[in-house]
N, C-alpha and C positions, 0 to 999 in steps of 0.2 A: 504493500500500500504506500502511496505517496504521502509525504508529510503535508498537513494542512498549511495553507498560506503560500504555497509555492505557485508561481505563475503557471497557467494552464495552457498546454499546447495540444491541439488535435491534428493528427496526421491522417490524410486520406491516401491510402496506398495499399498494395498487396503485402501480405505477411503469411506466416505459416497458417494453413497447411499448403499454401502454394509454393512451388519450387522456383528456382531460377534466380538470376542476378537482381531483379527488382525487389523481390521478396527479401533477399539477403540484405540488400542495401537498406531498405526500410527498417528491418530488424536491427541493423547496426545503428541507425539513427536513433531508434527507440532506446537502445542500451546506452548510447552515449549521453542522452538527455535526461534519462529517468531519475538520476540522483539529484539533479538540480531543478527539475521541473515536474509538474504533474502532467504526464503524457498519456494520451489515449490514441490508439490506432482504430480508425474505422476502415475495416477491411471489406473485401468483396465476397459475396456469396456466389456470384458468377463473374469470373474474370473475362474469359473469352468464350463465346459460344463454341461448342465442340467442332462445328463445321468450319470455323475459321482457324482452329489450332492445328498446326501440322504435326505435332509430336504425339507421343503415345498417351501421355497424361499431363495435366497441369499441376498435379499434386505431388508433394514430396513423399516418396515411398521409402526414404532412408530408414535404416534401423537406428542410426545415431542422429539425434537432432542437435544441431550445433547452435541454432538460434530459433527460439520459440517465443517470440514477443507476444505478450498479452494483446488481444485484439477483439473487436466486436464485428462480426460479419453481417453487414447490413446492405451493401451496395450490389445491385445487379446492373452490370454495365449496359444492358439494353432495356431495362425496365424503368421508365421515368417515375413511376410511383415510389420506387426505392430511393430515387434521387431526392424527392420531396421529403421523404421520411428522414433521410440523412441530414438534410438541411435543418429540419426541426430538432434533431438530436444535437446538432452543433449549436444552434441558438440557445437551446435549453442549458447547455454546459457553460455558456458565456466565456469562451476561451480568450486568452490574451493573444493567441496567434493560431491561425489555421494554415496548415501546410499541405499542399497538394504535391504528390510525387508525379511528375510529368515525364513520360518517356515515349508515348506513342499517340498519333493523331486519332486512333480508334476511340480514345476516351474523351475526345473533344466535346461532344454534346453532353456527356455525363458531367464532366468537370465544369463546363459552362453553366449548366443548370444549377448545380449545387452552389457554385460560387455566386451566381446571380441572386439566388434566394437568400443568401446570407450577407450580401454586399451592403445593404442599407444599414444594418446594425454593426457590421464588422468591416466597413469599407477600407480601412487602412491596415487591416490585420490579416490580409490574404496573401500568403507567400507561396510561390510555385518553385519547387526544386526542379530545375530543368536538367535532367540527365542527358537528354538528346533534344535537338530542335530541328525542325524541318526548315532548311534554308531555301534560297531562291532556286536551288537545283531540284527541289522536291516536286512531285507531280501536283497537279492542280487540286484534286480532292484532299491530299495531305496538307497542302498549304492552307486551304480554306478551313479545314477542321482544326488545324493548329491555331490559326488566327482566332477562331471562335472559342476554342478551349482556353486560351490564355487571356481572353478579353477582360476578365474581371480581376486580374492579378494587381495587387498594389505594390508588389516587389517580387524580385526573382533571386534565386540562389543558383548560380551556374556552377557546374562541376568541372569546367575547363575554360581556358581563355577562348577557345574556338567557339563554344556555345555562347559565351558573353558577346563575342564579336558578331555572331549571327543575330542575336537579339537586338543589338544596337543597329546593325545594318537593316533590320526589318522595321525600325522606327519606334521601338519601345523606349519610353523616356523614364520609366520607373527606376528606382534604385536596383542595382544588380550587385548582390553580394557574391563572394567567391569562396568555394571550398573545393573538395575533390572526393573521389571515392576512397573509402578506407582501404588499408592494406588487409587483404583477406588471409590472415594467418590462422584462421579458425579451423582449417582442414588438417593441420599437422597431426599425425598420429602420435600415440604415446612414444616417448623417446626410446623405450625399450624395443619398439617394433622397427625393424630395419627391412626396408623393401629393396631387394636385390634385383638386378637386371635378369638374373637367371629365372626368377619367379614368373617373368613374362616371356620366357623362352629366348631371351637375348643372351649373348655371351658377355663376360665381364669387360672385354675390350671393345665391344660395340659402342659407337658414338650414336646415342639415341636422340633423335630430333622429334620433339613433341608438337603436335597440333591438337589443341584441346578446345572443346566447346561444340555447340550444335553447328551443323554444316548447312550453310546457305551460300548462294553464289557470291554475295559480297564479301564473304570471309576468305575467298581466294584459295581454297584448298586445291583446286584444279591447277593453279599456277605453281604451287609447291610440288605437286605431283610431276609436272613438266620439268621441274628443276632437278628431280632426283637422279636421272641418269648423269647429269653433269656433276652432281655432288659425289656420286659413286666413282667417277673417274679419278677423283682426288682422294676419296676416302671409301675404299671398298668395304670397310667395316661399318659404314654408316647405316642406320636403320631409321625408317620413318614410322612413328607411332601416332596413329590417328584415333583420338578418343572423343566420342560425342555422337549424339543422335542426328541422323540425316533428316533434315527438313526438306532437302531436295531429293529427287530420285537418285539413289546411289548407283544406278546402272552405268551412267556416263562416267563416273569416277572409277568404278571397278573395271569397266571395259578399257579405259585408257591405261590403267595400271598394267593390264595384260598386254595391251598393244606395245607398251614400252618395255615389256619383259622384266619388270621390276617386282613381280609378285612376291618373291621370297625376301625382298628388302622392305616390304611395307606390311605393317600389322594394323588392322582396323578393329576397333571395339565400337560397334554401332549400337550405342545405348546411352540413355541419360545416366550419368554416373552418380550413385548415391554418395552421401557425405563421407561415409566410412571408407570408401574406395578411392577417393580423390588422391590421397597421399601416395598410393602405390604407383601411380603414373608419373607424378611430378618428381618423386624421389629417385626414379631410375633415369630421368632424362638429363641430357647435357645442356640442351638449349631448347627454349620454347619459341616457336616460330608463329608470328602473326602476320600472314601475307595478305592482309585485308585490302580490298579495293576501296572501301570507304569506312569511316568510323568517326566517333566523337572522342570518347575514351573507352577503355575496355576493362571490364571486371576480370577478364582472363589475365591481363597483365598484372593486376594487383594480387591475384591468386599466386602467380609465378613469383612475385616479390615476397609473398608470404612464405614461400619455400626457399627464398634466396637464390632462385634460378634466373639467370640472365635471359633476355629476350632479343629476338631479331624481328623487328617490326617495320612496316612500311610507313612512309611519310604521308600519312593521311589524317584528316581531322585533327583531333587534339592528342593523338598518341605520342607525338614527339615531345610534348610538354612534360611527360613523365618518364623520359629516358635520358640518362646522361650518356652521351655518345662515347663509346669506348670504355665505359666504366660500369654501367648497369645493363648495358645492351648495345645493340647496333641498329642504325636506321638506314633503310634502303628505299629506293624508288619503287612505287607500286606497279603491278602488272607485268613484271619482268622476271621470268625464270632465271635469266643470267644474273640479275641483281641478287637473287636468293643464293645462287651458287657462290658468287663472290663474297656475299655476306657471311655465309657459313665458313668459307676459307679464312676470311679475316678473323672470325671469332676464334677458331681453333688455333690460329697463330697467336692472337692476343692472349688467349687463356694461359699460355706458357709464362706470361709475365704480369698479367693483370689479375688482381684479387676481386673477381666479380661479386662473389658472395659478401665480402667485407664492404665493398662499395654500396651494395644494395642495403645492407644493414645501416650504413650511415645515411643513405638517401632517404629511407622511409622514416627516419626520425623527424624529418621536416614535413611529414604529411599533414596537410591543412585540416584534415578531418579530425585530428586529435584535439583541435581547439573549437570544435563545434558548439559545446555548451556556452563558451564565452561569446561566440558569434551570435548565437540565438538570443543571449541576454542583450547584446547590443541591438539586435533587430527589434526585440520587444520594447526596449527603452525608447527607441526612436518612434515607436507607434503610440506611446502614451501621450 
C-alpha cells in the first residue's frame, strides 16, 4: 500500500498479464515511482483484437514472473464504453498526473477519448510517454491516428532525442521532457547457473552472433542472413542464433538460408521466449546484432546491456544515441550485408583490446531512467 499524502499518478498502459516490451516498460515505470508516489496502472482487458495480432498469444506464459505490477484491467481498446468508464475512474481518483504510454497509432481513438473526457478537470496534468512517434514518413492512417491520439497531451516525455525531434518537427509546442528506456537486467539468471554454448549444440570456440526478438521485415533479419556467407569466409567458426517468434512468414527466411547453403551455421528458435529462458541465449552469444531498417530505440539493446553484451546496430532512428562507438558496440549503415560483414570483422578485432563489458557497465550508470522519480516530481511541481 502507498503511504497517504503522496502525490497520485495514474498510468494508462499495458502490464502483466500481457507480454512484451511495452508491458515490461510500464512495469518498470511503476516500480521506479511507487516508493515516492501513489501509483495506479489502468491496464487493458483487451489489448489487440486477436485478428490483428500476428503472434501466438498476447499473454505472458512464463513460469518466472520478473515484473508483476499491480494493475486494474478496465480498458478494451475497441470498446468506447470502457473508455468512458476509464475516464470516470480517473476523475474519481483526482490524480496529480495522468500518464499515457504511447507506442502505436492503433490506440489513437482510445487515448483521444479518455484524455478528452478528463481534459476539462485535468487539462495541464496529461502526460504522454512517447516510446515511438509516427513521423512524416508514416502512412496517412498512422499519421492521422497519431495526431488524434496525442491531441489532448499537455506535455510529453520522449524516450530518445529522435522522438523529441519528431514531435517538434510535427508542430507540438508543449513541454517535452526526456528520459530513456531502463536497462533490462531483470532477465539475469541466478549467478550459480552458467549457460554454456554446448547447451545449444555450439562448440566452445564458436563465435555466436545473436538476433533476438520477434521477426518482422523492418528488423532486417533477411539482411543479416545475406551477410552470413561473407562472415563465414573470415570466421568459419561463426554461428548465427536467431531467437524470436516470426510475425512474418518464415518460409522466405528459411528458403534463403538453404539457397545460401548456410543451414548448418544458423540455428533458429521460432518462439516467444519466456522470462526464465532469456538468459541462456544472451549468455552464450559474443555479439548481439540489430540490423534494423528503421527504429526509434530498442528494448533489445537494453536487454543486451543488461547482460553486458556489446551490440552491432544500424544507424537508424535513435539507436545511435545509446551506443558508444567502439566501446559498447559498433554502428553500421542500414540495408547492407557488406556493412554487417565489416562490422563483425571490426568487432572481433577490437575485442582483443577493448573491454566491452566494462565499458557497458560504466555507460549504463548514466541511464536517465534511474532519475525518473525526480523527473516526475519536477513535472508534477510544474503542473501545480
